[in-house]
C-alpha positions in Angstrom: -63.3 58.8 -109.0 -66.7 59.3 -109.8 -67.0 55.7 -111.4 -65.4 53.9 -108.4 -67.8 56.2 -105.6 -70.9 55.1 -107.7 -69.9 51.5 -107.9 -69.4 51.9 -104.1 -72.6 53.6 -103.6 -74.5 51.3 -105.3 -72.7 48.5 -103.2 -73.5 50.1 -99.8 -77.1 51.7 -101.0 -79.1 49.4 -98.6 -76.7 48.0 -96.2 -77.3 50.3 -93.3 -73.9 52.3 -94.0 -75.8 55.5 -94.2 -77.3 54.8 -90.9 -74.1 54.2 -89.2 -72.6 57.3 -90.5 -75.6 58.9 -89.2 -75.6 57.4 -85.9 -71.8 58.0 -85.4 -72.7 61.7 -86.0 -70.1 61.7 -89.0 -72.8 62.9 -91.3 -76.3 64.1 -91.5 -78.9 61.7 -93.3 -78.9 64.0 -96.4 -75.0 64.4 -96.6 -74.9 60.7 -96.3 -77.3 60.0 -98.8 -75.1 62.1 -100.9 -72.2 60.3 -100.3 -74.1 56.9 -101.6 -74.8 59.0 -104.9 -71.5 60.6 -105.1 -73.1 64.0 -105.5 -69.8 65.7 -104.2 -66.8 64.3 -105.2 -64.4 65.4 -102.7 -66.7 65.1 -99.6 -67.6 61.4 -101.1 -64.0 60.5 -101.2 -63.2 62.0 -97.4 -66.4 59.6 -96.5 -65.1 56.8 -98.3 -61.4 57.1 -96.7 -63.0 57.2 -93.3 -65.1 54.3 -93.9 -61.9 52.5 -95.1 -59.8 53.6 -92.0 -62.7 52.7 -89.8 -63.1 49.3 -91.3 -59.4 48.7 -91.0 -59.2 49.7 -87.5 -62.3 47.5 -86.8 -60.9 44.6 -88.4 -57.8 44.8 -86.8 -59.0 45.4 -83.1 -61.2 42.0 -83.5 -58.3 40.3 -85.2 -56.4 41.2 -81.8 -59.0 40.3 -79.5 -58.8 36.6 -81.1 -55.2 36.8 -81.0 -55.5 37.6 -77.4 -58.3 34.9 -76.6 -56.2 32.3 -78.7 -53.2 32.6 -76.8 -54.8 32.7 -73.3 -56.6 29.2 -74.0 -53.0 27.8 -75.7 -54.6 27.2 -79.0 -52.6 28.3 -81.9 -53.0 31.8 -83.4 -54.3 31.8 -87.3 -52.6 34.2 -89.5 -54.8 37.4 -90.4 -55.9 35.8 -94.0 -56.7 32.7 -92.8 -58.5 34.1 -89.8 -60.6 36.4 -92.2 -61.4 33.4 -94.6 -62.5 31.3 -91.7 -64.7 34.4 -90.3 -66.2 34.9 -94.0 -67.2 31.7 -94.1 -68.9 31.5 -90.6 -70.5 34.9 -90.9 -72.3 36.7 -94.0 -72.1 40.3 -92.6 -68.4 39.7 -91.9 -67.8 38.6 -95.4 -69.8 41.6 -96.7 -67.7 44.0 -94.8 -64.5 42.6 -95.4 -65.4 42.8 -99.2 -66.2 46.3 -98.9 -63.1 47.1 -97.2 -61.0 45.4 -100.0 -63.2 47.4 -102.7 -62.7 50.7 -100.8 -59.0 50.3 -100.3 -58.8 49.2 -103.9 -61.0 52.6 -104.7 -58.8 54.9 -102.5 -55.5 53.9 -103.9 -56.6 54.0 -107.3 -58.0 57.6 -106.6 -55.0 58.6 -104.6 -52.7 57.2 -107.9 -55.1 59.0 -110.5 -54.8 62.3 -108.3 -51.1 61.8 -108.3 -50.9 61.1 -111.8 -52.9 63.8 -112.8 -51.5 66.6 -110.5 -48.3 66.1 -112.6 -49.5 65.8 -116.0 -49.4 68.3 -118.7 -53.2 68.9 -118.5 -52.9 71.0 -115.2 -50.2 73.5 -116.7 
């Protein structure tokens, strides 16, 4: 988990993520910086999970708005995957946050699986 947290921290370091976390009153500046540096594993994991959930929610909200507009205009509605691909080509920022969501989802799934595997292992007995 620490490795994934450090990789994600490096990925997010100059992205404005810490500013967004502070502005959203999720954490103080020092705490947000500690998430980037993976200083506290449990808190960092929680921050990554909260960010993943937020990005996922925002993605689906934007897609829902798109489908409503496309339906109202009488145009065909693209699949989520196709819409994401097109939006990524149109917007560097969209592409960045979509990649961030993908990495975070992988990290959260990996850390959950690792946590379950180690909690049932002989190491903890």
